[in-house]
N, C-alpha and C positions, 0 to 999 in steps of 0.2 A: 494556485497561490504562489506568490513570489517571495523571495528573501526579504527580510525586514531587519531592523535594528535588533529586535529581540532574537530572531533566528541566528543572526550573525554573532551576537554575544554568546548564545548557547553553543554555537559551533566552535567558537574560540575556547570556551570552557572545556568542551570535549577534546579539542586538540591539545590543550594544556595537560590533560590527563593521559593523552594518547600521543606521545611525542613522535611515534612512527607515522603519524598522519600530518601532512603538510597543511597548515591553516589556509593556504591559498588553493588547496584542492577544491575542485568543483563539487557542489552538492545541490540537491533539490530540497524544497520545503513545501510540504503539502499535508492535508488531513485526509483521513479515511472517509469514505462515503460522501454524502451531500447534505447532511444536516447535523446540528449541534449535538443531539443526543447520541447518534451513531458514532460520530467522530470521537467523542469522549469515551464511549464504551469500548470501541476498537483499540484506541490508544492505550486504555487501561489493560486490555488483554495482552498487548505487546509488553507492557511494563511488568505484568504478572508472569511473562514467559509462556503464556498459553498460545498466543497468536504468533506464528512464525512464517506466515505466507499471506499473500493477497492476490486478488484476481482483477484484471481489467480487460476491457474490450480492445482488441488490436485496432479495429476500425476507428475508435475514438482516439486511441493513442497516435494513430497516423494523422488524424485531424488536428490534434493538439500535442505535438511532439515534446513540448516542455513538461508534460505530465507523464510521458512514457517511461517505463522502467529502464534503467541503464545497467548493463552488466557490470558487476562489482561496484556500482555506484552507491554513494552515500546519500542519505535523506534525513532531514530534520522533520520528524513527524510532529505536527502541531494539533491543538484542539481547533475547533471550528473558528475561533476568534483569532487564531494565529499565535497562541501562546505555546512555545516549544514544550514537547513532552519527552522526546527521546531522539537518539540518533540510531539509525539502522543502516546496514549495508546489504545490498542485494547479493545473494550467493548463487542464485539460479533463476533463469527465465526459460520456461518451456511454452511453446505455442501449441495449443490443442483446440480442436472444436469443443464447444460447450458440452456436447453430449459425450465427450471422451475424458472429461476431468474425472479423476479417480478418487476413491474413498480416502486414500492417504493424504492427498492434497486437501480435501475437504476437512479432514481432521487437523491438519497443520494450520489451516486458517483459524482454528480455535473458536469459532462462533457457534452459538446455540448448543446443541448436543453433540456437535462435531461430526455428525453423520453426513453421508453423501446426499441423502434425501433432504435434509435441512439445507445444505449448501445449495442444491439445485433450486429449491423453492425460493429462497431469499435472493439468490443471484439472478434467477429468471426474472423475478419482479424488478430488481434493481436495473438490470441491463435493458429490460423492456422500456422502463421509464427513461433511462439515459438515451436510448435510441430514438424514442418518440420525440425528445427535445431536438433531435437533429433530423427529424422527418425520415427516419429509417425504421424498418420493421425488423425486430430482433427475431432470430431463429436459432435452433439448436446446433446448426452447423457453423455458426459464426466463430471465428478464432478468438481465443482467450489467451492473454499473457498470464501464465501461472508463475508468479514470482515468489521465490522463497528468500528469506532474509534472516539476518542475525541481529539481535539487540546488542549495541555496543556501549550505549551511554543513556541513562545511568546504568551501572552494572547491577545485575540481580543480587 
């Protein structure tokens, strides 16, 4: 997803309340997952303070660098239709094989029952579909960008 008039306006509102952030600072605009329902659910989890992490495939990020997480980068998270929901800032990116993602990271993602078992199931399914779209076969040794972030705006 790219920046829009709506995301630019939201970004300016954030910067007006956070004068330590330059309005000309670069930011990404994107939504979670790949469907309307999930994008809304996951953005709501961020707004509740429950979701403080997200995962993405390194291989896909290399193919689409505009969506790759940026160290200390800012993002305007939107719903599926591009309506801004919040501003987050990346605080950590760790690259791990899928099968080495740990229970603490799964918990920090804030989804389902926050267990590693749940995380592995839903992410296996998601990454398998995502890879299939690029004619790639997903496997458990593929690298994952494990990104942690903090919610900056609106404040909890």
